[in-house]
C-alpha positions in Angstrom: 95.5 60.9 -154.3 96.4 57.6 -155.9 97.5 54.9 -153.5 100.7 53.5 -154.9 101.4 51.1 -152.0 101.3 47.4 -153.0 98.9 45.3 -151.0 99.4 43.1 -148.0 97.7 39.7 -148.8 96.6 37.1 -146.3 97.5 33.7 -148.0 96.8 30.2 -147.0 98.4 27.0 -148.2 96.2 24.0 -147.5 98.1 20.7 -146.9 95.4 18.0 -146.9 94.4 14.7 -148.4 91.6 14.6 -150.9 88.9 11.9 -150.4 90.9 9.5 -152.6 89.3 9.1 -156.0 85.9 10.4 -154.7 85.0 13.6 -156.5 81.9 14.6 -154.6 83.3 13.9 -151.2 86.5 15.8 -152.2 84.4 18.9 -153.2 82.7 18.8 -149.8 86.2 18.7 -148.1 87.3 21.7 -150.3 84.3 23.7 -149.1 85.0 22.9 -145.5 88.7 23.7 -145.7 88.1 27.0 -147.6 85.6 28.0 -144.8 88.3 27.3 -142.2 90.9 29.3 -144.1 88.5 32.2 -144.7 87.6 32.3 -141.0 91.3 33.0 -140.3 91.2 35.9 -142.7 92.7 34.2 -145.8 92.2 36.1 -149.1 94.0 33.5 -151.2 93.5 29.8 -150.5 95.7 27.3 -152.4 95.3 23.5 -152.7 98.0 21.1 -153.9 98.6 19.2 -157.1 95.5 17.3 -158.5 93.6 17.7 -155.2 90.6 16.7 -157.3 90.5 13.9 -156.8 93.9 12.4 -156.1 97.5 12.1 -157.4 98.3 8.9 -159.4 101.1 7.8 -156.9 100.6 4.2 -158.0 102.7 5.1 -161.1 105.8 5.2 -158.9 105.4 1.9 -157.1 103.3 -0.4 -159.3 104.0 -1.9 -162.7 101.9 -0.4 -165.5 100.0 -3.7 -166.0 98.5 -3.1 -162.5 97.4 0.5 -163.2 94.3 0.0 -165.2 91.6 -0.2 -162.4 93.1 2.8 -160.6 93.4 4.8 -163.8 89.8 4.1 -164.5 88.8 5.4 -161.1 91.0 8.5 -161.7 89.3 9.2 -165.0 85.8 8.8 -163.4 86.7 11.3 -160.7 88.2 13.8 -163.0 86.4 17.0 -164.2 85.9 18.9 -167.5 86.9 22.6 -167.7 84.6 24.4 -168.1 81.9 22.2 -166.6 79.5 21.8 -163.7 82.3 20.9 -161.3 84.3 23.9 -162.4 81.2 26.0 -161.5 81.1 24.4 -158.1 84.6 25.5 -157.4 83.7 29.0 -158.5 80.7 28.9 -156.2 82.9 28.0 -153.3 85.3 30.9 -154.0 82.4 33.3 -154.3 80.5 32.1 -151.2 83.6 32.5 -149.0 84.9 35.6 -150.8 88.4 34.3 -151.5 90.7 33.8 -154.5 90.8 30.0 -154.9 93.5 27.9 -156.5 92.9 24.1 -156.9 94.8 21.4 -158.7 92.6 19.0 -160.7 92.6 16.0 -163.0 91.1 17.5 -166.1 89.3 15.2 -168.6 89.5 16.1 -172.3 86.1 16.2 -174.1 87.2 14.7 -177.4 89.3 11.8 -176.2 88.7 9.2 -173.5 92.4 8.6 -173.4 93.5 12.1 -172.4 93.7 13.6 -168.9 95.6 16.8 -168.0 97.2 17.8 -164.8 95.6 21.3 -164.4 95.6 24.1 -162.0 92.5 26.4 -161.8 92.4 29.9 -160.2 89.0 31.6 -159.4 88.6 35.2 -158.3 86.5 36.4 -155.4 83.4 36.5 -157.6 83.9 32.9 -158.7 85.1 33.5 -162.2 87.7 31.2 -163.6 90.6 33.5 -164.4 93.5 31.1 -165.0 93.5 27.6 -166.4 96.9 26.0 -166.6 97.8 22.6 -167.9 101.1 21.1 -166.7 103.6 21.3 -169.5 105.2 17.9 -169.1 104.4 15.0 -166.8 107.4 14.1 -164.6 108.8 10.5 -164.9 105.9 8.0 -164.2 103.3 10.8 -164.6 103.6 10.5 -168.4 101.7 7.2 -168.1 98.7 9.2 -166.8 98.8 12.8 -168.1 99.0 14.3 -171.5 101.4 17.2 -172.3 99.9 20.6 -171.5 100.7 24.0 -173.1 101.6 27.6 -172.3 98.0 28.9 -172.5 97.5 30.9 -169.4 101.2 30.7 -168.5 100.9 34.2 -167.2 100.1 36.0 -163.9 96.6 37.2 -163.2 96.1 40.8 -162.0 93.9 40.5 -158.9 94.0 43.9 -157.2 97.7 44.3 -157.8 98.7 40.8 -156.8 99.8 39.5 -160.2 99.3 35.9 -159.2 101.0 33.1 -161.2 101.1 29.3 -160.7 103.4 26.4 -161.6 102.8 22.7 -160.9 105.4 20.6 -159.2 108.4 20.0 -161.4 107.5 23.0 -163.5 109.1 24.9 -160.6 112.4 23.4 -161.8 111.9 24.7 -165.3 113.9 27.9 -165.4 112.2 29.1 -168.6 108.7 28.6 -167.3 109.5 30.4 -164.1 111.1 33.3 -166.0 108.0 33.5 -168.3 105.8 34.3 -165.3 108.3 36.8 -163.8 108.7 38.5 -167.2 105.0 39.2 -167.3 105.0 40.9 -163.9 104.4 38.1 -161.4 104.5 39.3 -157.7 102.9 36.3 -155.9 103.7 32.8 -156.9 101.8 29.5 -156.4 103.8 26.2 -156.4 101.8 23.0 -156.0 103.1 19.5 -155.2 102.0 15.9 -154.8 101.9 14.1 -151.4 105.0 11.9 -151.9 107.7 11.1 -154.4 109.3 7.7 -153.9 112.1 7.7 -156.5 115.1 5.5 -156.0 115.2 2.4 -153.8 118.6 1.0 -154.7 120.5 0.0 -151.6 123.4 2.4 -152.2 121.2 5.3 -153.4 120.8 8.4 -151.2 117.3 9.0 -150.0 115.4 11.5 -152.1 114.2 14.3 -149.8 111.1 15.7 -151.3 110.6 18.3 -148.6 114.1 19.7 -149.1 113.7 19.8 -152.9 110.5 21.7 -152.5 112.2 24.2 -150.2 115.1 24.7 -152.5 113.0 25.3 -155.6 110.7 27.6 -153.8 113.5 29.6 -152.3 115.2 29.8 -155.7 112.2 31.3 -157.4 111.4 33.7 -154.6 115.0 34.9 -154.4 115.6 35.2 -158.1 112.3 36.9 -158.8 112.0 38.8 -155.5 108.5 37.4 -155.0 106.5 35.6 -152.3 105.7 31.9 -153.0 102.8 30.0 -151.6 103.7 26.3 -151.6 100.8 23.8 -151.2 101.2 20.1 -151.2 98.6 17.4 -150.9 98.8 14.8 -148.2 98.5 11.0 -148.3 96.0 9.5 -146.0 95.7 5.8 -144.9 92.9 5.2 -147.4 95.1 6.2 -150.3 98.0 4.0 -149.0 95.7 1.0 -148.5 94.1 1.5 -152.0 97.4 1.5 -153.7 99.5 -0.8 -151.6 97.0 -3.3 -150.3 98.8 -5.4 -147.8 102.2 -5.0 -149.4 104.3 -3.6 -146.5 107.2 -2.6 -148.8 105.0 -0.5 -151.0 103.4 1.0 -147.9 106.9 2.0 -146.7 107.7 3.5 -150.1 104.5 5.7 -150.1 105.4 7.0 -146.6 109.1 7.5 -147.2 109.2 10.9 -148.9 106.3 13.2 -147.7 105.8 16.6 -149.2 105.6 19.9 -147.3 103.7 23.2 -147.5 105.1 26.6 -146.6 105.1 30.3 -147.4 108.5 31.6 -148.8 109.5 35.3 -148.8 111.4 37.3 -151.5 114.7 36.8 -149.7 114.3 33.0 -150.1 113.4 32.7 -146.4 110.6 30.6 -144.9 107.9 33.0 -143.7 105.5 30.3 -142.4 105.2 26.6 -142.2 105.5 23.7 -142.6 102.4 22.5 -140.7 102.7 20.2 -137.8 101.4 16.7 -138.7 100.2 15.4 -142.0 97.5 18.0 -142.5 97.1 21.6 -141.7 96.7 25.1 -143.1 99.7 27.4 -143.3 98.7 31.1 -143.2 100.7 34.3 -143.4 100.3 37.9 -144.3 102.7 38.8 -147.1 103.5 42.4 -147.9 104.2 42.8 -151.7 105.6 46.2 -151.1 108.8 44.5 -149.7 109.6 43.4 -153.2 110.4 46.9 -154.5 113.6 47.5 -152.6 114.9 44.0 -153.2 114.5 44.4 -156.9 117.2 47.1 -156.8 119.9 44.5 -156.5 118.6 41.8 -158.9 115.8 42.6 -161.3 116.2 39.7 -163.7 113.3 40.8 -165.9 114.4 44.4 -166.0 117.7 46.3 -165.2 119.6 43.1 -164.3 119.3 41.5 -167.8 120.4 42.0 -171.4 117.5 41.7 -173.8 119.8 42.6 -176.7 121.6 39.3 -176.0 118.8 36.9 -174.7 115.5 36.4 -176.5 112.8 34.1 -175.0 109.8 33.3 -177.2 106.7 31.5 -175.9 103.9 29.9 -177.9 100.8 30.4 -175.8 98.3 28.8 -178.2 96.1 25.9 -177.1 96.2 23.5 -180.1 93.2 21.4 -180.9 93.3 17.7 -181.9 92.1 18.7 -185.4 91.3 21.8 -187.4 88.5 21.4 -190.0 87.6 23.7 -192.9 83.9 22.8 -192.8 82.6 23.6 -189.4 78.9 24.1 -190.1 75.9 21.8 -189.8 73.0 21.8 -192.2 71.5 24.9 -190.6 74.8 26.8 -190.9 75.8 26.7 -187.3 78.8 25.1 -185.6 78.1 21.8 -183.8 79.2 21.8 -180.1 82.0 19.3 -180.8 83.2 21.3 -183.8 83.1 24.5 -181.8 85.2 22.9 -179.1 87.7 21.5 -181.5 87.9 24.7 -183.5 88.4 27.0 -180.5 90.5 24.5 -178.5 87.9 24.5 -175.7 86.2 21.7 -173.9 82.5 20.6 -174.0 81.1 21.1 -170.6 80.2 17.6 -169.3 81.4 15.5 -166.4 79.2 12.6 -167.5 80.7 9.6 -169.3 
């Protein structure tokens, strides 16, 4: 007899600080935190936005002329996809037997001026099954990251989970969220940075990042009748000191709007979290079968929509920097760089 019951999934949202701009030390921390989550029964372990190896928070508090040294360090601590560090993440997932989602700074192979804000999902065998690049950087992020694309803007079928992911402000993008839901998403990942200092005018209301995360997560969960795993990075004292130095005003700005991690249910309710303190792992068991009855009221990608009226089209191609007509070397084979450009892939190297 076929078992038609949807699975119960043990999910973990890791709220932690990377070892700021230190790639190898950050990978060691990922391994340790995944081990902790797996020991608590986690089947899905989610890290926050650009956990490898830090969020460029300096863009919000320093003038661009002061970014160069920090940007250089960010580039040096970024990774290629695929590449040896991508493989290390896959090995961590396989060794602990979990599905692993990690935000990374992704270095382009063909341009030293291009970094993507990417999210990678690995299955339990360590295979990279989803490689997303953030569609558009938010505000100051455009000084650091290139535009992404809709390649892999789809949920991944992992034993019936149908797991999708959006990065930070993408969770405000109604069309991006709908695109995942329309392809069958049942379990959603939302990743966020450690802080978001936005408006320091005397008469301006304080921007509450934690509340904005809760609102967006509840909206997606309620509209789509899905569970959402929210994972935010944390900001440790090393990162604050690196960016602010001895400037007390900048230190206060960096500490003023901390992010939050949580698990949100398909009714828009908080199932678990946030963690106590700056760092912690939020864990919950989520029953995807609960989503079925809730869809009877509002199924916005099915019976509660009018596809004869609305028509959403999505270009999921990954466009290369150049398309050439002569892609062969003297022996008649594609060169590695031509192959990468032709197929829109990256040459696997994390070495400058």
